Wavefront OBJ file of the C-alpha trace (Angstrom):
o trace
v -0.006 -0.042 0.008
v 2.924 2.424 0.683
v 4.116 1.885 -2.938
v 0.647 2.854 -4.188
v 0.635 6.102 -1.979
v 4.065 7.031 -3.273
v 3.045 6.696 -6.826
v 0.020 8.831 -6.213
v 2.233 11.451 -4.632
v 4.709 11.253 -7.562
v 1.847 11.908 -10.025
v 0.126 14.643 -8.000
v 3.128 16.642 -6.854
v 5.977 15.717 -9.143
v 9.590 14.619 -8.316
v 11.001 11.346 -7.157
v 9.969 9.499 -4.086
v 12.270 10.595 -1.215
v 13.115 6.974 -0.408
v 14.876 6.633 -3.792
v 17.584 9.254 -3.093
v 18.402 8.371 0.567
v 22.084 7.446 1.405
v 22.882 4.347 3.366
v 21.956 4.542 7.014
v 25.391 3.501 8.273
v 28.826 3.734 6.776
v 29.966 0.666 4.935
v 26.381 -0.745 4.981
v 24.503 -0.156 1.615
v 21.519 -2.503 2.488
v 19.379 0.501 2.969
v 20.468 1.913 -0.459
v 19.632 -1.312 -2.193
v 16.230 -1.300 -0.667
v 15.504 2.238 -1.702
v 16.646 1.707 -5.249
v 14.588 -1.469 -5.527
v 11.491 0.595 -4.184
v 12.099 3.197 -6.862
v 12.151 0.430 -9.548
v 8.877 -0.911 -8.147
v 7.214 2.547 -8.182
v 8.267 3.008 -11.838
v 6.989 -0.380 -12.835
v 3.693 -0.009 -11.078
v 3.360 3.420 -12.661
v 3.901 2.026 -16.201
v 1.380 -0.640 -15.492
v -1.230 1.884 -14.369
v -0.622 4.016 -17.415
v -1.087 1.117 -19.698
v -4.300 0.267 -17.818
v -5.574 3.900 -18.269
v -4.560 3.940 -21.952
v -6.384 0.590 -22.631
v -9.655 2.316 -23.369
v -7.957 4.692 -25.795
v -6.306 1.950 -27.933
v -8.409 2.775 -31.015
v -7.888 6.563 -30.863
v -5.259 8.317 -33.014
v -3.892 10.441 -30.178
v -4.464 9.402 -26.618
v -5.419 12.141 -24.166
v -2.505 11.972 -21.684
v -4.142 14.699 -19.630
v -6.731 12.183 -18.431
v -4.148 9.833 -17.038
v -3.654 11.884 -13.820
v -7.331 12.205 -13.325
v -7.912 8.512 -13.827
v -5.164 7.521 -11.419
v -6.305 9.972 -8.724
v -9.904 8.688 -8.986
v -8.610 5.145 -8.642
v -6.543 5.887 -5.599
v -8.666 8.380 -3.902
v -10.235 5.601 -2.074
v -8.024 2.470 -2.812
v -9.710 0.392 -0.045
v -13.439 0.282 0.746
v -15.423 -2.153 2.768
v -19.271 -2.522 2.447
v -21.835 -5.090 3.539
v -22.987 -6.284 6.855
v -22.607 -8.661 9.699
v -25.031 -10.016 12.248
v -24.940 -12.031 15.456
v -28.199 -13.565 16.877
v -28.617 -15.660 20.036
v -31.527 -17.944 21.167
v -32.244 -19.093 24.737
v -34.891 -21.842 25.171
v -36.449 -23.398 28.125
v -39.231 -25.930 28.499
v -41.200 -27.456 31.329
v -43.404 -30.524 31.551
v -43.340 -34.190 32.116
v -40.223 -35.656 30.516
v -38.973 -32.177 29.394
v -35.134 -31.847 28.699
v -33.147 -29.153 27.109
v -29.391 -30.001 27.290
v -28.415 -27.071 25.074
v -30.601 -24.231 25.901
v -28.363 -21.588 24.260
v -27.664 -21.157 20.587
v -26.187 -18.537 18.418
v -25.624 -17.821 14.714
v -23.339 -15.398 13.037
v -23.810 -14.344 9.416
v -22.136 -11.865 7.141
v -22.083 -10.452 3.648
v -18.821 -8.386 3.237
v -17.651 -6.808 0.043
v -13.948 -5.666 -0.118
v -12.994 -3.187 -2.831
v -9.268 -2.964 -3.464
v -7.983 -0.707 -6.366
v -11.262 -1.278 -8.213
v -11.368 -5.087 -7.502
v -14.431 -6.345 -5.786
v -14.114 -9.321 -3.391
v -17.387 -10.396 -1.857
v -17.338 -12.717 1.091
v -20.235 -14.506 2.741
v -20.389 -16.746 5.857
v -22.905 -18.441 8.081
v -21.845 -20.172 11.289
v -23.653 -21.553 14.260
v -22.842 -23.614 17.365
v -25.944 -25.592 16.702
v -25.161 -28.654 14.516
v -28.363 -29.149 12.525
v -28.750 -32.658 11.157
v -30.226 -32.825 7.628
v -31.549 -35.933 5.880
v -29.143 -35.326 3.057
v -25.499 -35.388 4.146
v -24.439 -32.889 1.539
v -26.544 -30.050 2.997
v -24.571 -27.759 5.277
v -25.816 -25.238 7.588
v -22.496 -23.558 8.529
v -21.273 -22.062 5.225
v -18.498 -19.821 4.178
v -17.900 -18.364 0.745
v -15.496 -15.776 -0.816
v -16.457 -14.077 -4.172
v -13.665 -11.779 -5.362
v -14.524 -9.898 -8.674
v -12.219 -8.325 -11.186
v -13.775 -6.763 -14.273
v -15.420 -9.533 -16.223
v -14.019 -12.291 -13.936
v -15.646 -13.573 -10.695
v -14.056 -16.174 -8.389
v -16.044 -18.199 -5.974
v -14.332 -20.091 -3.028
v -15.939 -21.910 -0.180
v -19.419 -23.400 0.374
v -21.258 -22.809 -2.918
v -24.102 -23.975 -5.143
v -24.434 -23.576 -8.977
v -26.966 -24.183 -11.645
v -26.179 -25.254 -15.171
v -29.415 -26.951 -16.250
v -32.475 -28.757 -14.719
v -30.992 -31.980 -16.158
v -27.360 -31.721 -15.222
v -26.305 -29.503 -12.284
v -29.270 -27.915 -10.510
v -28.541 -26.030 -7.199
v -26.504 -28.851 -5.571
v -24.386 -27.604 -2.705
v -20.648 -28.340 -2.804
v -17.425 -27.132 -1.210
v -14.791 -25.977 -3.606
v -13.848 -23.343 -6.209
v -15.678 -21.827 -9.221
v -15.004 -19.161 -11.716
v -17.280 -17.006 -13.950
v -16.689 -14.941 -17.019
v -19.261 -12.484 -18.197
v -18.480 -10.158 -21.066
v -21.096 -8.811 -23.592
v -22.474 -11.826 -25.533
v -20.298 -14.461 -23.896
v -20.613 -16.221 -20.474
v -18.603 -19.116 -19.035
v -18.571 -20.959 -15.822
v -16.220 -23.609 -14.362
v -16.155 -25.304 -10.988
v -14.420 -28.004 -8.947
v -15.221 -29.309 -5.476
v -16.476 -31.886 -2.978
v -20.308 -32.714 -3.442
v -20.496 -35.218 -0.591
v -18.223 -35.812 2.381
v -17.442 -39.298 3.643
v -19.853 -40.241 6.387
v -19.377 -43.650 8.109
v -22.283 -45.919 8.785
v -24.114 -46.222 12.140
v -27.591 -46.917 13.371
v -28.493 -43.205 13.278
v -26.541 -41.698 10.364
v -27.116 -42.271 6.668
v -23.646 -43.176 5.213
v -22.217 -41.445 2.024
v -19.073 -41.862 -0.062
v -16.745 -38.850 -0.653
v -17.817 -37.413 -3.955
v -15.812 -35.004 -5.997
v -17.123 -33.199 -9.054
v -16.457 -30.615 -11.753
v -18.347 -28.752 -14.297
v -18.037 -26.380 -17.286
v -20.590 -24.221 -19.004
v -20.352 -21.806 -21.959
v -23.116 -19.594 -23.342
v -23.476 -17.291 -26.240
v -26.452 -14.937 -26.213
v -27.063 -12.151 -28.822
v -30.527 -10.643 -28.676
v -32.383 -13.978 -28.395
v -29.830 -15.979 -30.500
v -28.579 -18.255 -27.788
v -26.480 -21.305 -27.697
v -24.985 -23.096 -24.764
v -23.078 -26.196 -23.699
v -22.593 -27.524 -20.173
v -20.791 -30.597 -18.874
v -20.972 -32.014 -15.312
v -19.006 -34.955 -13.861
v -19.006 -36.498 -10.367
v -17.374 -39.533 -9.001
v -17.590 -41.309 -5.555
v -14.494 -42.772 -3.924
v -15.173 -46.332 -3.095
v -12.359 -46.427 -0.486
v -13.547 -43.455 1.435
v -15.858 -45.622 3.704
v -16.557 -49.332 4.138
v -19.450 -50.817 2.320
v -22.699 -50.360 4.275
v -23.915 -53.513 5.906
v -27.375 -52.494 7.365
v -30.212 -53.577 5.192
v -31.720 -50.061 5.072
v -28.418 -48.855 3.583
v -28.038 -51.611 0.981
v -28.861 -49.263 -1.916
v -26.166 -46.832 -1.157
v -23.276 -47.658 -3.477
v -20.337 -45.609 -5.019
v -21.435 -43.962 -8.194
v -20.060 -41.993 -11.127
v -21.917 -39.734 -13.414
v -21.273 -37.486 -16.504
v -24.092 -35.374 -17.685
v -24.117 -32.791 -20.429
v -26.638 -30.424 -21.985
v -27.111 -28.396 -25.217
v -29.516 -25.462 -25.167
v -30.426 -22.691 -27.619
v -32.941 -20.466 -29.037
v -33.387 -18.518 -32.256
v -35.834 -15.852 -33.445
v -37.183 -17.132 -36.773
v -39.335 -14.114 -37.226
v -39.801 -10.823 -35.323
v -42.242 -12.255 -32.812
v -41.510 -16.038 -33.180
v -38.973 -17.540 -30.969
v -37.820 -21.140 -31.070
v -36.038 -22.865 -28.212
v -34.623 -26.251 -27.299
v -32.582 -28.207 -24.710
v -31.132 -31.714 -25.002
v -29.559 -33.426 -22.166
v -27.865 -36.761 -21.471
v -26.777 -38.493 -18.369
v -24.349 -41.423 -18.193
v -24.549 -43.025 -14.843
v -22.693 -45.919 -13.301
v -24.542 -47.021 -10.242
v -21.996 -49.266 -8.576
v -18.157 -48.622 -9.131
v -17.413 -51.738 -7.124
v -18.321 -53.715 -10.209
v -15.706 -51.931 -12.372
v -13.893 -55.294 -13.094
v -16.842 -57.186 -14.599
v -16.892 -58.467 -18.222
v -19.163 -55.725 -19.410
v -16.476 -53.045 -19.104
v -14.568 -54.374 -22.169
v -17.682 -54.395 -24.446
v -19.226 -51.160 -23.285
v -19.889 -48.548 -25.940
v -17.706 -45.597 -26.534
v -20.623 -43.315 -25.303
v -20.751 -45.198 -21.985
v -16.985 -44.811 -21.548
v -17.471 -41.133 -21.361
v -18.519 -41.610 -17.702
v -15.016 -42.881 -16.957
v -15.839 -46.236 -15.566
v -18.306 -48.449 -17.420
v -19.846 -51.762 -16.307
v -23.053 -53.666 -16.040
v -24.595 -50.983 -13.979
v -23.891 -48.162 -16.348
v -26.976 -46.646 -17.999
v -27.617 -43.811 -20.431
v -30.540 -41.500 -20.031
v -31.873 -38.684 -22.337
v -34.031 -35.705 -21.826
v -35.325 -33.198 -24.464
v -37.307 -30.068 -24.130
v -38.301 -27.896 -27.177
v -40.880 -25.340 -28.235
v -41.805 -22.070 -29.793
v -43.688 -18.935 -28.688
v -45.363 -16.213 -30.719
v -46.428 -12.850 -29.359
v -48.871 -10.339 -30.430
v -49.706 -6.862 -28.917
v -51.926 -8.242 -26.064
v -51.628 -12.022 -26.347
v -49.032 -14.745 -26.743
v -49.329 -18.423 -27.841
v -46.643 -21.263 -27.668
v -46.168 -24.961 -27.911
v -43.788 -27.183 -25.913
v -42.677 -30.705 -25.872
v -40.697 -32.469 -23.114
v -39.537 -36.002 -22.775
v -37.445 -37.436 -19.921
v -36.346 -41.223 -19.985
v -37.338 -43.615 -17.243
v -34.878 -43.537 -14.382
v -33.173 -40.196 -15.562
v -31.119 -38.710 -12.792
v -27.843 -37.067 -12.195
v -25.577 -36.517 -9.282
v -25.929 -32.783 -9.536
v -29.605 -32.436 -8.483
v -31.696 -33.416 -5.452
v -34.965 -34.411 -7.080
v -36.181 -35.602 -10.435
v -39.377 -36.383 -12.176
v -38.732 -38.875 -14.953
v -40.452 -41.354 -17.245
v -42.871 -39.008 -18.829
v -43.658 -37.232 -22.136
v -45.502 -33.937 -22.310
v -47.030 -32.124 -25.182
v -48.531 -28.765 -24.092
v -49.850 -25.532 -25.540
v -50.018 -22.272 -23.787
v -51.993 -19.158 -24.260
v -51.882 -15.664 -22.580
v -54.412 -12.953 -23.104
v -54.674 -9.363 -21.561
v -58.156 -7.973 -21.683
v -59.522 -4.577 -21.091
v -56.186 -2.755 -20.451
v -55.112 -5.214 -17.817
v -58.446 -5.627 -15.921
v -58.479 -9.342 -16.762
v -55.421 -11.485 -17.474
v -55.727 -15.086 -18.541
v -52.991 -17.697 -18.797
v -53.893 -21.146 -20.005
v -51.615 -24.205 -20.430
v -53.058 -27.560 -21.774
v -51.612 -30.755 -23.109
v -51.212 -34.496 -22.852
v -48.893 -36.412 -20.533
v -48.070 -40.183 -20.579
v -45.526 -42.328 -18.651
v -44.159 -45.904 -19.137
v -42.111 -44.818 -22.130
v -40.274 -48.229 -22.186
v -43.434 -50.281 -21.810
v -41.938 -51.846 -18.670
v -44.802 -51.057 -16.235
v -47.791 -53.334 -15.470
v -50.000 -50.187 -16.009
v -49.652 -46.923 -18.035
v -50.844 -43.532 -17.122
v -52.043 -41.235 -19.742
v -53.898 -37.977 -18.820
v -54.725 -34.495 -19.889
v -52.640 -31.732 -18.362
v -54.145 -28.356 -17.581
v -52.966 -25.318 -15.661
v -54.444 -21.891 -15.666
v -54.320 -18.505 -13.904
v -57.001 -15.797 -13.889
v -56.247 -12.438 -12.492
v -59.145 -9.930 -12.171
v -58.747 -6.405 -10.969
v -62.202 -4.607 -11.602
v -61.110 -1.555 -9.580
v -58.404 -0.272 -7.471
v -60.019 -1.807 -4.318
v -60.542 -5.369 -5.553
v -57.900 -7.893 -6.635
v -58.842 -11.593 -7.275
v -56.594 -14.315 -8.363
v -57.476 -17.937 -9.326
v -55.056 -20.731 -10.229
v -55.283 -24.533 -10.937
v -52.820 -27.145 -12.108
v -52.796 -30.965 -12.403
v -49.181 -31.117 -13.523
v -46.833 -33.059 -11.265
v -44.440 -30.952 -9.210
v -42.316 -31.189 -6.052
v -43.073 -28.823 -3.266
v -42.127 -28.367 0.340
v -45.394 -28.396 2.288
v -45.965 -26.337 5.403
v -49.200 -25.171 6.783
v -49.589 -21.686 8.256
v -49.614 -23.258 11.859
v -46.092 -24.575 11.470
v -44.908 -20.954 11.502
v -47.398 -19.820 14.154
v -46.380 -22.554 16.496
v -42.581 -22.317 15.728
v -40.717 -21.791 18.985
v -37.056 -21.394 17.728
v -35.598 -20.206 14.394
v -33.856 -23.597 14.141
v -37.053 -25.703 14.472
v -37.843 -26.222 10.702
v -34.350 -26.250 9.268
v -33.514 -29.986 9.826
v -35.791 -31.260 7.080
v -35.721 -31.736 3.311
v -39.161 -33.505 2.882
v -40.640 -32.700 -0.474
v -44.068 -33.988 -1.572
v -44.977 -34.723 -5.224
v -48.151 -33.053 -5.999
v -50.609 -34.314 -8.650
v -52.979 -31.262 -8.610
v -53.409 -28.016 -6.728
v -55.772 -25.092 -6.843
v -55.624 -21.612 -5.081
v -57.788 -18.576 -4.612
v -56.850 -15.203 -3.118
v -58.862 -12.069 -2.765
v -57.919 -8.617 -1.460
v -60.456 -5.800 -0.842
v -59.235 -2.383 0.176
v -61.827 -0.861 2.587
v -60.095 2.516 2.999
v -56.834 4.097 1.755
v -55.997 7.620 2.593
v -53.280 9.627 4.549
v -54.972 8.779 7.805
v -55.957 5.195 7.645
v -55.473 2.082 5.475
v -57.826 -0.803 5.972
v -57.937 -4.174 4.119
v -59.711 -7.511 4.029
v -57.918 -10.638 2.704
v -58.998 -14.183 1.947
v -56.745 -17.092 0.709
v -57.269 -20.769 0.339
v -55.221 -23.596 -1.308
v -56.060 -27.130 -2.140
v -53.306 -29.567 -2.907
v -53.480 -33.320 -3.583
v -50.943 -36.135 -3.917
v -52.179 -39.467 -5.282
v -50.680 -42.795 -6.157
v -52.577 -43.931 -9.129
v -52.284 -47.437 -10.526
v -53.824 -47.457 -14.024
v -56.906 -45.382 -13.681
v -57.580 -46.441 -10.098
v -56.630 -44.559 -6.871
v -56.763 -47.195 -4.072
v -57.999 -46.451 -0.610
v -55.190 -44.834 1.459
v -53.056 -43.860 -1.730
v -54.373 -40.418 -1.704
v -53.346 -37.387 0.403
v -55.184 -34.049 0.531
v -54.266 -30.707 1.945
v -56.458 -27.696 2.455
v -55.324 -24.459 3.945
v -57.372 -21.346 4.372
v -56.879 -17.921 5.955
v -59.147 -14.862 6.391
v -57.842 -11.597 7.854
v -58.341 -7.957 8.564
v -55.761 -5.254 8.870
v -55.939 -1.516 9.771
v -53.118 0.950 10.099
v -53.342 4.542 11.401
v -50.303 6.145 9.682
v -50.124 9.227 11.865
v -49.975 7.248 15.107
v -47.786 4.427 13.737
v -50.193 1.756 15.007
v -51.338 -1.341 13.152
v -53.720 -4.078 14.139
v -54.164 -7.377 12.291
v -56.517 -10.045 13.075
v -57.364 -13.305 11.318
v -58.414 -17.033 11.440
v -56.469 -19.906 10.051
v -57.760 -23.216 8.936
v -56.034 -26.416 7.870
v -57.484 -29.898 6.924
v -55.347 -32.905 6.005
v -56.337 -36.249 4.887
v -53.723 -39.054 4.600
v -53.908 -42.870 4.798
v -57.624 -42.700 5.512
v -57.021 -40.407 8.501
v -58.076 -36.945 8.596
v -56.883 -34.105 10.955
v -58.325 -30.690 11.509
v -56.539 -27.451 12.790
v -57.981 -24.048 13.297
v -57.537 -20.970 15.307
v -57.617 -17.122 15.550
v -54.700 -14.673 15.830
v -54.379 -11.011 16.864
v -51.116 -8.888 16.256
v -50.447 -5.202 17.131
v -47.419 -3.057 15.854
v -46.401 0.322 17.101
v -43.597 2.610 16.121
v -41.906 4.856 18.695
v -39.371 7.681 18.842
v -39.862 8.852 15.243
v -40.009 5.500 13.858
v -36.592 4.502 15.206
v -38.161 1.702 17.461
v -40.831 -0.769 16.382
v -42.658 -2.835 19.061
v -44.922 -5.722 18.357
v -47.096 -7.997 20.446
v -49.360 -10.927 19.262
v -51.415 -13.753 20.720
v -52.826 -16.819 18.888
v -54.792 -20.026 19.626
v -55.096 -23.183 17.600
v -56.667 -26.399 18.171
v -55.949 -29.713 16.482
v -58.028 -32.910 16.381
v -57.378 -36.266 14.897
v -59.129 -39.507 15.815
v -60.597 -38.245 19.114
v -57.233 -36.831 20.101
v -57.115 -33.108 20.700
v -54.172 -30.608 21.136
v -54.601 -26.981 22.120
v -51.778 -24.473 21.705
v -51.644 -20.856 23.048
v -48.788 -18.612 21.747
v -47.864 -15.140 22.961
v -45.196 -13.240 21.161
v -43.603 -9.818 21.805
v -40.632 -8.171 20.416
v -38.894 -4.895 19.613
v -36.483 -3.635 16.957
v -34.390 -0.416 16.756
v -32.517 1.029 13.834
v -29.851 3.606 14.950
v -28.098 5.838 12.477
v -29.219 3.555 9.659
v -26.370 1.117 10.354
v -27.227 -0.511 13.606
v -30.017 -2.853 14.047
v -30.955 -4.184 17.489
v -33.783 -6.748 17.933
v -35.150 -8.808 20.884
v -38.092 -11.175 21.031
v -39.770 -13.418 23.534
v -42.125 -16.329 22.744
v -44.226 -18.146 25.417
v -46.120 -21.225 24.311
v -48.551 -23.588 26.283
v -49.480 -27.043 24.887
v -52.091 -29.223 26.366
v -54.700 -31.806 25.443
v -55.664 -35.447 25.726
v -53.235 -36.467 23.058
v -50.098 -35.026 24.932
v -48.921 -34.178 28.362
v -49.001 -30.390 29.237
v -45.773 -28.568 28.427
v -44.617 -24.934 28.357
v -41.905 -23.304 26.221
v -40.084 -20.148 26.643
v -37.834 -18.755 24.047
v -35.898 -15.488 24.159
v -33.854 -14.183 21.157
v -31.619 -11.148 20.812
v -29.582 -10.040 17.861
v -27.304 -7.238 16.558
v -26.651 -6.389 12.868
v -24.316 -3.718 11.550
v -24.165 -2.499 8.010
v -21.291 -0.501 6.534
l 1 2 3 4 5 6 7 8 9 10 11 12 13 14 15 16 17 18 19 20 21 22 23 24 25 26 27 28 29 30 31 32 33 34 35 36 37 38 39 40 41 42 43 44 45 46 47 48 49 50 51 52 53 54 55 56 57 58 59 60 61 62 63 64 65 66 67 68 69 70 71 72 73 74 75 76 77 78 79 80 81 82 83 84 85 86 87 88 89 90 91 92 93 94 95 96 97 98 99 100 101 102 103 104 105 106 107 108 109 110 111 112 113 114 115 116 117 118 119 120 121 122 123 124 125 126 127 128 129 130 131 132 133 134 135 136 137 138 139 140 141 142 143 144 145 146 147 148 149 150 151 152 153 154 155 156 157 158 159 160 161 162 163 164 165 166 167 168 169 170 171 172 173 174 175 176 177 178 179 180 181 182 183 184 185 186 187 188 189 190 191 192 193 194 195 196 197 198 199 200 201 202 203 204 205 206 207 208 209 210 211 212 213 214 215 216 217 218 219 220 221 222 223 224 225 226 227 228 229 230 231 232 233 234 235 236 237 238 239 240 241 242 243 244 245 246 247 248 249 250 251 252 253 254 255 256 257 258 259 260 261 262 263 264 265 266 267 268 269 270 271 272 273 274 275 276 277 278 279 280 281 282 283 284 285 286 287 288 289 290 291 292 293 294 295 296 297 298 299 300 301 302 303 304 305 306 307 308 309 310 311 312 313 314 315 316 317 318 319 320 321 322 323 324 325 326 327 328 329 330 331 332 333 334 335 336 337 338 339 340 341 342 343 344 345 346 347 348 349 350 351 352 353 354 355 356 357 358 359 360 361 362 363 364 365 366 367 368 369 370 371 372 373 374 375 376 377 378 379 380 381 382 383 384 385 386 387 388 389 390 391 392 393 394 395 396 397 398 399 400 401 402 403 404 405 406 407 408 409 410 411 412 413 414 415 416 417 418 419 420 421 422 423 424 425 426 427 428 429 430 431 432 433 434 435 436 437 438 439 440 441 442 443 444 445 446 447 448 449 450 451 452 453 454 455 456 457 458 459 460 461 462 463 464 465 466 467 468 469 470 471 472 473 474 475 476 477 478 479 480 481 482 483 484 485 486 487 488 489 490 491 492 493 494 495 496 497 498 499 500 501 502 503 504 505 506 507 508 509 510 511 512 513 514 515 516 517 518 519 520 521 522 523 524 525 526 527 528 529 530 531 532 533 534 535 536 537 538 539 540 541 542 543 544 545 546 547 548 549 550 551 552 553 554 555 556 557 558 559 560 561 562 563 564 565 566 567 568 569 570 571 572 573 574 575 576 577 578 579 580 581 582 583 584 585 586 587 588 589 590 591 592 593 594 595 596 597 598 599 600 601 602 603 604 605 606 607 608 609 610 611 612 613 614 615 616
């Protein structure tokens, strides 16, 4: 940094750096002189580099403007080092009382940060998340304590630490890994490359799901010029069979070391002014058990299978294709899409896959009466059992639609329906209402595959002016998951979820006071057993000291019943937040919860949280 400052002085004031003309500090010892002369050489070298950097933008001019060099250097070194971002520290104290209650670790804390370091025009973002609470996940690759550094220089970005990247839905799709990645973005060209550990070695025991150490790499390039797009991505991952011993428990018999290579080609091209054609083709070559690498099939494996690296009798090739076109007019749009995914298609770069299906769909969007009504429809045909290997085949009509109606500024109505299969993470509103600690819902990756879902939401503004804002809301959602065999859904193979909420809110702007009340309703039906949960809630918010402090208090009650068993829950929540000088954020919250009923023994929970966040 001293060299940089001296260069700046040299440019701003003229003359040589003083250190370059100093005599040796002691007679007969020219060590100091050598140091000063070398310093001067460094100054000159850096100065020439900086001049070249400043003249880079003027390469195509006949006569560079040398007068701008001084201004460019001064602006670059006026603030050679800057630090932006924010850090936060939150702590949680929990206590519970009741029959058999235990809380061996009542205190938890979590530190998070998003820091951006600017050094001589180079950006180096750094993110981290760390807690003393070890959260156990059903997937061993998922990490809660994460650190990442993202330095950036011009068109280049480097990623180091705990990361996640998406190439394609069929190759690498948001899988977490620990390693390094690099990005290049300039104009029409984009490129990505990564390498890291996708799974760590976890030894088998009665409580832990084992996993082999898995290393992987990936490359993606993309060219995009006003809708003319072409991209190629390749992902490869391989388990180390020697990282753990082979699982011996029956429940872990299906866990074997695997190797996978997946690649995807994607592109789009505007044939006409309003007609856009797009496609994506992917292939996944997967070896399910590397321990069979010495079998006789390896020698006769096709060249395509050898791309995976290790081919044997468990190596399989899967394909997926998605293509279509869209045509837009002034107030409407129409399109056709085709998608096909082979049975068993999967890669080691994604958590969930829906495979063995073929879809042909058409979509239509219409805007009516200047946005008062917006219609979005999607219909088509879906079938499975593409290899004729199942005892029964499913073929059905697909339909999804959205209708938005806004007859006035006060009323907004939305309707949606879909019978297309999709994965979703189901949570009723009561899971959030009855949540005691911030960590309560972190230790799960339970996804449900829905076969159809529908939703309705309505908002009606009763009053909106400078003094008061008052609104009524109503929402309801229906979701269904069914295991259909042929055209028959057998008893117990269907699960239904229905969630509803109605609420009223009123705000007095001048007084900084808000009141919100509502009633929540949830009905679940699974395995011929139904459960019902309902309850009201009331919340109040008040701002104090010229909006510096915000205080809130809320109370809720909900009752659940299932097969003559009943649980009642009372929640009381209070908290306060304060923002000081726009940089310091303080918060404190207390939650008291009482549970009782004939299904459980009475229990009480008390949770206190406090946190501090600083932005700079």
